[in-house]
C-alpha positions as CSV (number, residue, x, y, z in Angstrom):
1,X,3.2,-20.9,-16.7
2,X,0.1,-18.6,-16.9
3,X,0.3,-15.0,-15.6
4,X,-1.7,-15.9,-12.6
5,X,0.4,-19.0,-12.0
6,X,3.4,-16.7,-11.8
7,X,1.6,-14.2,-9.5
8,X,0.2,-16.8,-7.1
9,X,3.0,-19.2,-7.2
10,X,5.9,-16.8,-7.1
11,X,4.6,-14.2,-4.7
12,X,7.1,-15.2,-1.9
13,X,9.6,-12.4,-1.4
14,X,7.5,-9.7,-3.0
15,X,6.6,-6.5,-1.1
16,X,3.8,-4.0,-1.5
17,X,5.0,-1.2,-3.7
18,X,8.1,-3.2,-4.8
19,X,8.2,-6.3,-6.9
20,X,4.8,-7.3,-5.6
21,X,3.4,-4.0,-6.8
22,X,4.9,-4.5,-10.2
23,X,3.4,-7.9,-10.6
24,X,0.0,-6.7,-9.5
25,X,0.3,-3.8,-12.0
26,X,1.1,-6.4,-14.7
27,X,-2.0,-8.4,-13.7
28,X,-4.2,-5.3,-13.8
29,X,-2.8,-4.4,-17.2
30,X,-3.3,-7.9,-18.5
31,X,-6.9,-7.9,-17.2
32,X,-7.6,-4.6,-18.9
33,X,-6.1,-5.9,-22.2
34,X,-8.5,-8.8,-21.9
35,X,-11.5,-6.6,-21.2
36,X,-11.8,-7.8,-17.6
37,X,-12.1,-4.4,-16.1
38,X,-14.6,-3.1,-18.7
39,X,-17.8,-3.5,-16.7
40,X,-20.9,-1.4,-17.3
41,X,-22.1,-2.0,-13.7
42,X,-20.5,-3.1,-10.5
43,X,-22.8,-5.8,-9.1
44,X,-21.8,-6.5,-5.5
45,X,-24.4,-9.2,-4.9
46,X,-22.7,-12.4,-3.6
47,X,-24.4,-14.5,-6.4
48,X,-23.0,-12.1,-9.0
49,X,-19.5,-12.1,-7.6
50,X,-19.6,-15.9,-7.3
51,X,-19.9,-16.0,-11.1
52,X,-16.5,-14.4,-11.5
53,X,-14.4,-17.5,-11.5
54,X,-11.3,-16.2,-13.4
55,X,-8.8,-15.3,-10.6
56,X,-7.1,-12.7,-12.8
57,X,-10.3,-10.9,-13.3
58,X,-11.6,-11.2,-9.7
59,X,-8.3,-10.0,-8.3
60,X,-8.0,-7.1,-10.6
61,X,-11.6,-6.0,-10.0
62,X,-11.3,-6.5,-6.3
63,X,-8.1,-4.5,-5.9
64,X,-9.5,-1.5,-7.9
65,X,-12.9,-1.5,-6.3
66,X,-11.6,-1.8,-2.7
67,X,-9.0,1.0,-3.3
68,X,-11.6,3.3,-4.9
69,X,-14.2,2.7,-2.2
70,X,-11.6,3.2,0.6
71,X,-10.6,6.5,-1.0
72,X,-14.3,7.6,-1.0
73,X,-15.3,6.3,2.4
74,X,-14.2,9.5,4.2
75,X,-15.6,12.0,1.7
76,X,-14.2,13.4,-1.5
77,X,-11.5,11.3,-3.2
78,X,-8.2,13.2,-2.9
79,X,-5.4,13.3,-5.4
80,X,-3.0,11.9,-2.8
81,X,-5.1,8.7,-2.5
82,X,-5.2,8.2,-6.2
83,X,-1.5,8.7,-6.4
84,X,-1.0,6.2,-3.6
85,X,-3.1,3.6,-5.4
86,X,-1.0,4.0,-8.5
87,X,2.3,3.7,-6.5
88,X,1.2,0.7,-4.5
89,X,0.0,-1.3,-7.5
90,X,2.2,0.2,-10.2
91,X,-0.5,0.5,-12.9
92,X,1.1,0.3,-16.3
93,X,0.7,3.6,-18.3
94,X,-1.0,1.8,-21.1
95,X,-3.6,0.4,-18.8
96,X,-4.4,3.5,-16.7
97,X,-7.4,4.5,-18.8
98,X,-9.2,1.2,-18.4
99,X,-8.3,0.9,-14.7
100,X,-9.3,4.6,-14.2
101,X,-12.7,4.0,-15.6
102,X,-13.4,1.2,-13.2
103,X,-11.9,3.2,-10.3
104,X,-14.2,6.1,-11.1
105,X,-17.2,3.8,-11.3
106,X,-16.4,2.2,-8.0
107,X,-15.9,5.4,-6.1
108,X,-19.4,6.7,-7.0
109,X,-20.7,4.9,-3.9
110,X,-18.5,3.8,-0.9
111,X,-20.8,1.0,0.1
112,X,-20.8,-2.6,-1.1
113,X,-17.1,-3.3,-0.5
114,X,-17.7,-6.1,2.0
115,X,-19.0,-8.4,-0.7
116,X,-15.8,-7.9,-2.8
117,X,-13.6,-8.5,0.3
118,X,-15.6,-11.6,1.1
119,X,-15.3,-13.0,-2.4
120,X,-11.6,-12.4,-2.5
121,X,-11.2,-14.0,0.9
122,X,-12.9,-17.1,-0.5
123,X,-11.2,-17.2,-3.8
124,X,-7.7,-16.7,-2.4
125,X,-8.0,-18.6,0.8
126,X,-4.9,-20.6,-0.3
127,X,-2.8,-17.4,-0.4
128,X,-3.2,-15.5,2.8
129,X,0.2,-13.8,2.3
130,X,-1.0,-12.1,-0.9
131,X,-4.2,-10.9,0.8
132,X,-2.1,-9.5,3.6
133,X,-0.1,-7.6,1.0
134,X,-3.3,-6.1,-0.5
135,X,-4.4,-5.1,3.0
136,X,-1.0,-3.4,3.6
137,X,-1.5,-1.5,0.3
138,X,-4.9,-0.4,1.4
139,X,-3.5,0.9,4.7
140,X,-0.9,2.8,2.6
141,X,-3.7,4.4,0.6
142,X,-5.7,5.3,3.7
143,X,-2.7,7.2,5.2
144,X,-1.9,9.0,1.9
145,X,-3.9,12.1,2.7
146,X,-3.1,12.3,6.4
147,X,-4.0,10.4,9.6
148,X,-6.4,7.6,9.2
149,X,-10.0,8.5,9.9
150,X,-12.5,6.4,11.9
151,X,-14.5,5.5,8.7
152,X,-11.3,4.3,7.0
153,X,-10.4,2.2,10.1
154,X,-13.8,0.6,10.1
155,X,-13.5,-0.1,6.3
156,X,-10.1,-1.7,6.7
157,X,-11.2,-3.8,9.7
158,X,-14.1,-5.2,7.7
159,X,-11.8,-5.9,4.7
160,X,-9.5,-7.9,7.0
161,X,-12.5,-9.9,8.2
162,X,-13.6,-10.5,4.7
163,X,-10.1,-11.6,3.8
164,X,-10.2,-14.0,6.8
165,X,-6.9,-12.7,8.1
166,X,-5.9,-13.1,11.7
167,X,-5.1,-10.3,14.1
168,X,-1.3,-10.6,13.6
169,X,-1.8,-10.1,9.8
170,X,-3.9,-7.1,10.5
171,X,-1.4,-5.6,12.8
172,X,1.4,-6.1,10.3
173,X,-0.7,-4.5,7.5
174,X,-1.5,-1.5,9.8
175,X,2.1,-1.0,10.6
176,X,3.0,-1.0,6.9
177,X,5.0,-4.2,7.2
178,X,5.0,-7.1,4.8
179,X,4.5,-10.6,6.1
180,X,6.8,-11.7,3.3
181,X,9.7,-9.3,3.8
182,X,10.7,-8.7,7.4
183,X,12.2,-5.2,8.0
184,X,15.8,-5.2,9.1
185,X,17.4,-2.7,11.5
186,X,15.7,-0.1,13.7
187,X,12.3,1.3,13.0
188,X,12.9,4.1,10.5
189,X,9.9,6.1,11.8
190,X,11.3,6.0,15.3
191,X,14.7,7.1,14.0
192,X,13.1,10.0,12.2
193,X,10.8,10.9,15.2
194,X,7.5,10.6,13.3
195,X,4.6,8.1,13.5
196,X,4.1,5.5,10.7
197,X,1.0,7.3,9.5
198,X,2.9,10.6,9.0
199,X,2.5,12.1,5.5
200,X,5.3,12.0,3.0
201,X,6.0,15.7,3.5
202,X,6.1,15.3,7.3
203,X,8.6,12.5,7.0
204,X,10.7,14.6,4.6
205,X,10.7,17.6,6.9
206,X,11.7,15.5,9.9
207,X,14.6,14.0,7.9
208,X,15.8,17.5,6.8
209,X,15.5,18.8,10.4
210,X,17.6,16.0,11.8
211,X,20.2,16.4,9.0
212,X,20.6,20.0,10.0
213,X,20.9,19.1,13.6
214,X,23.4,16.3,13.3
215,X,25.4,17.2,10.2
216,X,29.2,17.1,11.1
217,X,29.9,20.2,9.1
218,X,27.4,22.2,11.1
219,X,28.6,20.8,14.4
220,X,32.3,21.4,13.4
221,X,31.5,25.1,12.7
222,X,30.2,25.3,16.3
223,X,33.4,23.9,17.7
224,X,32.1,20.5,18.7
225,X,34.8,18.1,19.9
226,X,36.1,15.3,17.5
227,X,34.6,12.4,19.4
228,X,31.1,14.0,19.2
229,X,31.7,14.6,15.5
230,X,32.3,10.9,15.0
231,X,29.1,10.1,16.9
232,X,27.3,12.6,14.8
233,X,28.5,11.0,11.6
234,X,27.1,7.7,12.8
235,X,23.8,9.3,13.6
236,X,23.7,10.9,10.1
237,X,24.2,7.5,8.5
238,X,21.4,6.1,10.6
239,X,19.1,9.0,9.7
240,X,19.8,8.6,6.0
241,X,19.3,4.9,6.2
242,X,15.9,5.4,7.8
243,X,14.9,8.0,5.2
244,X,16.1,5.7,2.3
245,X,14.0,2.8,3.7
246,X,10.9,5.0,4.1
247,X,11.3,6.2,0.5
248,X,11.6,2.6,-0.7
249,X,8.5,1.5,1.2
250,X,6.5,4.4,0.0
251,X,7.9,4.4,-3.5
252,X,8.9,8.0,-3.2
C-alpha cells in the first residue's frame, strides 16, 4: 500500500499529536524527500491549487501553509507557535529544513489561506475525520502563545468552512477533542481548575498548586484525620491522572 493509502485508509484511531501526528510527520517528510515542499512561490489561486492532484503533496503543502498563516495572523510569529506546529505534526528531524523553508515562505503574508482550506476540503471530502484532526491541531497552535485572539478565531472559522466541516466537528476541534478518540473520564481541565486554552505553564502551575494542597503527607503533618487522608489520596490520583492526560494531549 502507498504512503497515502496508509494515511487515508488507516487513520481511524489516530489522534492529533499522537499516532496521527506521527503519520502526518511521515507524510511531510516523504513529501519533502520527493521535492513536494520545494516551491519557489505559493500560488493561492484556485486554478493553480486545482493543478495539485497528488494528495500527498496537497496535504503536506496545505498543513504547512495553514499552520504558518495561522501563526502570522495575529502579528509576529512566536516561538511557542512554531513549537506547537512541530509537536502537533511531529516533523521528522531530517525534514525540518525543507518544511521550515515552506513555513517561512507561507508566513510572509497571512492572507490567501482560504483557497488552501477550500482545496483541501474538496480533495479530502471523503475523509472528514482527518480534516477534523487537522483543525484540532490548528486550534492547538492558536492557543500555544496564550488565549485565542479574535483574528485567530476568524481564521479557524473560515478554515472549518473551507474544510466543509459541520458545527459539531468545529466544536470538538475547538475543545481539543478528537472525533476519532473519545476522551475517557472527567474533563482534565475541570479537575485542574483551568480553561482548555490555558498555556502549558498555567496548567503546570495549577497541577503543582493542587498537589501541594491535597498531598497526604502535607495534610498528615497538619493533623488531618485518617478518613480525610484517604479522600485526599483519591484526589491526588485524580489530579495526577488529569495532568498525565493533558501532557499526552499536548505532547509535553
